[in-house]
N, C-alpha and C positions, 0 to 999 in steps of 0.2 A: 501494500499502498505505501508505505514511503517513497520507494524506484517512482512510482506513478504518478506521489505530487511533486519529488524531484523534478520530473520528466515536462509534468504541466509547466513548471516553474520556468524551465528552462525554454519550451516552449512561445511562452506568454511573455519572458522576455527578448527573444527575437525577434517579436512582434513589433518592439517600440526597437530595438537594433536596425534591423533588416525589416520592414515592412514589404510583407507577398505582394508582387505587379497583381492587381485585380482581376480577374478573369470579368470582364462586360459583356452581359447578355439582355435580354429584354428577358423580364422574370416574373410571377404573377406573386406577389407579395405576401396577400393572400395563402395562398398555397404553402410560402413559406414558412410564415405564420401559423395555419395549421397542424405542419408538419411540428416544429418542434413544441406546440403545448405538446403534441400526442406524444414527443418522448418524454415533457418533462411531469408528464402526466401523474405518473407511477408516484415518480418523489414527493407530487404536492400529496400524492392522496395517502402517500402514509403520514401525515400528519393531517391527515383530514382536511385540506383545504382543497375550498374550488374554486379550478378554472375558469372561465368561461369563456369562449373563442365567437367573435363575435365582428366575423369580416367580409360577411355578407356573399351573397352567390358570384358576381360580376366578379371579374378579374382585374384587378388594380395595378395595374403593370409600369415597372420601374425600371430603370439601366442600373444591375447590380452585381456584384457579385456572388449569386445568392448563398452560396459558401460561405461567404464572409459576413454574410448579413443577417444568416443563421443562428452561428456564432453571439453579436453583438445584440440581436433581441433576445436569445436563449440567457448571456449572461443578465442581463433586465428582469428577467422574468425568477430568476436564477435565487435573484437577489430577492424581489418579493417574496417569495418563499423562505427567504431565511430571515425576513422580519416581518413575515406575518403567525402572529399565533395559530395554536391549534385552533382548527373548524374555522379557520378565517377563509376569506375570498381574494381572487384574483380575477380582475374582467379583462381581457385583450381586447383590443378593436383597433379599427382601419377605418380610417376619413382620408377624402381625398381635398382638396381647397387650392384656391388659385390667388395667387398674391404676384402683382405686378406683370399679369401676361408670364409667368413662369409658376407651373403647372408643380404641386408638391403632396407625397403619400405620407400619410402619415400615423403610427403605431402607437398607440398610447397602451400605457401597460402601468392598471392602478389597482389599487390592493390597500383594506384595510387595518394596513398593521399600524406601529405605535407615529408614523412620520418620519422628520428627521431634522435631527436638530441643527442647529445654523454651526457649530464647530463641524458637524460631519460636512455639511453643506459645504464645507470651504475647502477641502479637498475629497472630499467622492469621485474625481474623474482623477488624483492622482494614485499613480502606483505606487504599489504594497502599501496603499492605506487602506485601512479596512478599520468600523465602523464596532465589529465584532469583537468579543472575547480572544484573547492570547490564540493559535493554534484553529482555531475556525474559519479564516480564511486564509486569501491568499494576497488579496488586496490589489487584484488582475481585474476583474471583469470590471465595472463597471470603466473602467482605462482603457481596457481594450476593449468594448464598448465604443467610447467614443473618441477614438484610436480609429475604427472601422467607419463607423458614419462620418466625420470628419473626409477623412479618407474616399469617399463618396461624394463630398460635399454637399452634405448632409448638417444635420444640429441632435443636439439633442436636450430637451429641457426639462428642470424637473421642479415640479412644485408640489406642496401640501395639498392633502385636500380637505376643505375647512369642515366634514366630519369627519376626519380621525384619517389615518395614512396616507400616503403617497403615490405622486402620478408621473413616469416617466416618458415622455412623447419622442420619438424616435424622427424625424420628418427627413425625408429624401425625393431630389428631386426625380419628379415620372419623366418630364421629357430633358432630352438630350440638351447640354449646351452647345449654343448657336457659335458654328467655326470659322 
């Protein structure tokens, strides 16, 4: 188990030292989200956490590296699973918008956990930073998410939900940049 943990840590370090070349193709973001939620369903069920996935039936196509975007989305959902109490809830949705003539697709992960303190928020995307107790996290999940999303020209926005919990929104440009 420790060898796998060390391997994971080295792989995460390499993401920052030498980011992989993105294999960008037109991908259905909804299919990626459904796949990630399906893969993490058992882990959530072990803690009696309900994960809902409302991505609609229409494809939301974005130019991206599907493998890398799946890693970014999984990092946010894993973070929510760690933050939410037993019998908690996590909702994953997709929305599309247009801002100043540019189309964006947004994956939102909302949980009913404790939210994010101002102290933790300042370091949320820093490599090696973990808001959990020692030994519970490597401190790469959200920093890896941020790196992948920004490499795609997107952004990650974090908010506390007024009724309790946190909301992470991953926004990706859904139309290719002009040449």
